[in-house]
N, C-alpha and C positions, 0 to 999 in steps of 0.2 A: 238367515236373509230377513223370515219376519218380523225376528227380534232386532234388526238393524232396523227394518223399515219403520217399525214402530219409534223407535231411538230419534230415528233423525226425525216426526214427523212431531218429537214430545219438543225435541229442541228447536224447532222452527216453531213450534208455539212459544217458547220459552223467550227467543230472542226475539219474538213478534211483540212479544206482551212487554219486552222488558223496552222498545221501542218506542210504546204504546203512552206507558208509565214515564219516562222520558218529558213524551209530549204534554204530556197532561201535568205535569212538574211544572213544564214552560210556562202551558197557557192558565194553569190558576192564578199566578202572582199578575200577569198582564189583564186578565180579568179583573181580579182585584183593584188593580191601578186604573182601568179602564171606569168599573165603576166608582169609583173614588172623583173622579176627574167629572164622571157625570153629574154623580151628586150633587158638589159642587156650582158646578154652571146651573143646574136646574135653583140649588138655592138665591145664587147671586140673582139669579134674572127673577124670583118670586118674590125676593125682598130687597124693600126700599132703603140700600146702606148708604147711610147721607154723605158719608164723606166720597162715595164711589158716583154718590148722584150729584155734581153742583149745580147750583144757582145761582150762582154772581163768579165773575172775573178772578179774584183770589182763590176763591175755590177748583175752577176751573185749571189753574195753576199748579196749585198742589196736589190734586190725584193726577195730573199728568208725570209729576213728578215722583210720586209714588208707584202709580207705575211703572215707567221706567228706572227706577232702583230696583224694582223689583225683578223685573224681569234681565236685569243687567246680571242680579244677584245670582237667580236662576241660570245663565251661563255655566258658574259655577257647580251650585248646587245641585242640579241634574246631573250631570258628568260623574258627579263625585259619587254622590248614592246608584249608580247605574255602574260604576267600576266596581264599588263594596258588593255590590252581589255576584257580581259577574267574577271577579276573583274569588270571592266567599267559594263559589260553586266551581269553580275549573282548577282550584289550587286545596281543595281539600284532601284530607288523608284516604278518604278511599278512592282517586282520580288517581290513577299508574300510567293515565297516557299524559299528564302534565309535563312539561319542560323543566329543567332545574334551572333558574338561568339568576347565579349570586352577583352578575359584576352588571346589572341597572346601574347604579349608581354613577358610574363614566359611560352613560346613555344620552349623547350632548344633546340628541334629541329631547328625550323626557326631562331632562334640565332646562330646556329651553320651554317648554312647555309648561310646566310647573314654576317656574319663575316667571315669564315674560309675560302668560296671560292675566295673571294677578297684579301685575303692575299695571300693564295698559287699562285693566278695570280700573283700579285705583286711579291712575289719571285720569281716567273719563270723567267719575267720579268727583274726582276734584273738582274738573271747570264747570263739572255742572251744579256743585255745591257753593261753589265761588259767587257764579251767573246768580242761581237760584235766593241765595241769601243777599246780596243787593235789591231785585227783583223784586221779591217777596218781604222787605223788609216793612213790620207793620207800623212803623213808624215813618214811612213813606207813603204821601199823597197819590191819590189814584190822579191821573189824567181826565179830564172830561168838561166839557162846554157849559154843564150845567152847574152851579152854585154848588157846593156842599152843604149837606146839613149836619150840626153840631148838635150829639147826643152826649151827654156827661153822665156815666155809670158808677155806682156806689153799692158796692158790694157789701152789704149786709147778714146779718144772722136769722132765719137761714131764705135770701130775699133779695131782689134786686131793685134798687132805685133807680129810674132812670129820670134825668133832667136836661130838658129843654130847655137851655140858657135864652135863646132868640123867640121863643116864642111863648116865655116865661109859663111853662107848663112843669109837670112831673106824673110821673109812671109811676106804680110795682109790677113789677113781673110782666108785665106785657109793655113792647117798643115797638113804633110805626113809623115809618120810613119809605118815600117816595121812590119807584124803579127808576132802575138806569139813570141813580144818582148817588155821587161819594157822597159814603156817609162816617162821618170824623168821629171816631170814638175816645175819649177820654176819660179812662179807667181807676179808678180810686177803692181804699175799703175803709171801712169804719165796725170793723170785724177782723177776724183771723185772715192771713192770708186766701186768698181763691184764684180763680180763671175764669174768665170769661170767653164763653165759646159758642157758635152757633156754628154748627157742622158743618152744615149746607151752603156756605158763605164762604169758610174759611175761617182762621183766627185759632184763638186759644190764645191769648194774652193774660199774664199772673194780675191781679189787681190787689195792691198792698197798701199798709199804712203809711199815712205821711208825703205819699208819692203819686205821681200821676204817669201812667203809663197808656199808647196809644194804639190805638188801632184804625185800619182803614177798610172798607167792606166795600161793595157794590152790587146789589142783585142786579138778575136782568130781567125778570118778569115778575108783576105780580102775584105772592103766595106767601103764605104763612110756613114760616118754620122755627120749629123748636130751637132754643139755645138751651144751655143746661151750665153749671159750675163742674168744670174739669178739674176740682181739688176738694178730696175730702178732705172737708173743715168741722165733723163733728155728727151733734147726732141726727137734726133737720139736716144733710146735706141731699140726700136722696130727693127730697121734696123740692130741693132750692133750684126748681127751671121757670123759665119765661119763655111768653111767644112774641117771637118775632117775624112782623107782617111787613110785606111788602105792597106800597099800591101804588094806583097812577096818581098823578100832583094836583088833580081833581079832590080826589079822596084824600088824600092827606091832610089837601088845605080845609076839607071840611068836617074832616075827624078832629084836627086843634079845634076849630073854633067851637066843636061839642063838647071838648073838653075846656077850654076856656068857660063856659056855661055852669060847668061843676060848682057843686054847693063847699066842695071841700077846699079845704087849701092848708099847704105845705107849711104849719108858723113852726116855729122854732122847738114849740113845745108838743104840735104835732109831731116832729123827726125826729125829737127823742124817745116819745113812745114807738114809732114805728121801728125805732134801732136797737131796740130791744130783742132780745133771740125769740122765734117765734117758726111754726110750723108749718108748712104747706098754705103761706099766705093768697089770699085771692086777689084777682087783678084790682085793682086801686086807682081810679085819677086825682090829678090834682089838677085846679084851675090856675093857682098862683102859687108862687113859693118864694121863701126869703132869700132875697138879694145875696146875690156869689156864696150860696150856701153849700157846692162845690169844693171851692176856694178856702172858704170856711172848715169844710172836714176838714182836708188835708192838712190843713195850718194846725188843728188842734193838735198833731202828733210831733208837729216841731219844739225842737230844744232852743233853736234860735234864739234872737231877741225879736227879731218881726214874727215868730213861729209864737212863742209866751204872750206876745201881746194881741196875737188875732185869737187866740185861746182865749185870755182873759177876757177879749171882746163877747166871744160865741160867750163864753159863761153868762157876764152881765145881762149879756142881752136876754139868753134864754131866762133868767134871774127877773129881770123886766118885765120882759113878759107875761112868766106866769104870777107873780103879782099884780099885773094888770088884770088877769080873768080872775 
């Protein structure tokens, strides 16, 4: 009797230990998952991720589209990973209690699930893509009661030139515009292809030689936003950044007047020096610029007759100015 009692106690302890071990094996992955989620939440709350902290109309819509598409995709990703873990555990070799069901291929309910859900998701994404492609078209002007500000952008090696045709000023690696006002960017390049991007305001549109791309943005409030090159363009790519500043209309007008009083003038000779490759250029402002400089830069790379004549005119004007100096 004593031997049976000891055996029974050992068996009871063994079964209890087995149940505890099973609970621990289940609890550890859940705790790890909870820890990863907690770290991710803390990281997102403590770090200012530009595309998730929009400051403009376009960036708002792009952020919402990104979040929606991610959550919609998670409706497939999360169940797939959960079932992978569940099936790997339930149908492992050591589990003798798992039922053998080889005829799932004829299960209509399962067929409906793994064909129906992806089809529904694809249809939803198709509708959203169609709508957002037109709504967020970078060439589409923004509707506003305030008149837009036009800024011409030239991607150089490795710096950004901003030309204000209406104000007759220009800046390097700095652009300012009024808040709550549409800004019409006209973008080209006088260097290898690049990409213009202000993450907090939206965008990322390519800058290419011999053509003009467009981007329409609007900032809700005054603020400073980092802009950068979103396309690797060589040795000085990492330093090809600029500051975009949104201000009140009065501050913008005051800034324009202060730039117009600068002694720097963007002549053809000055532009040719500026266009040479250089790294980490400081912010520079010019009180005046060459007439139609942006169009002239674009036409330098055109092969047709008009482009050739414009390029020739550019070279002649540059040579004449150099001779004059």
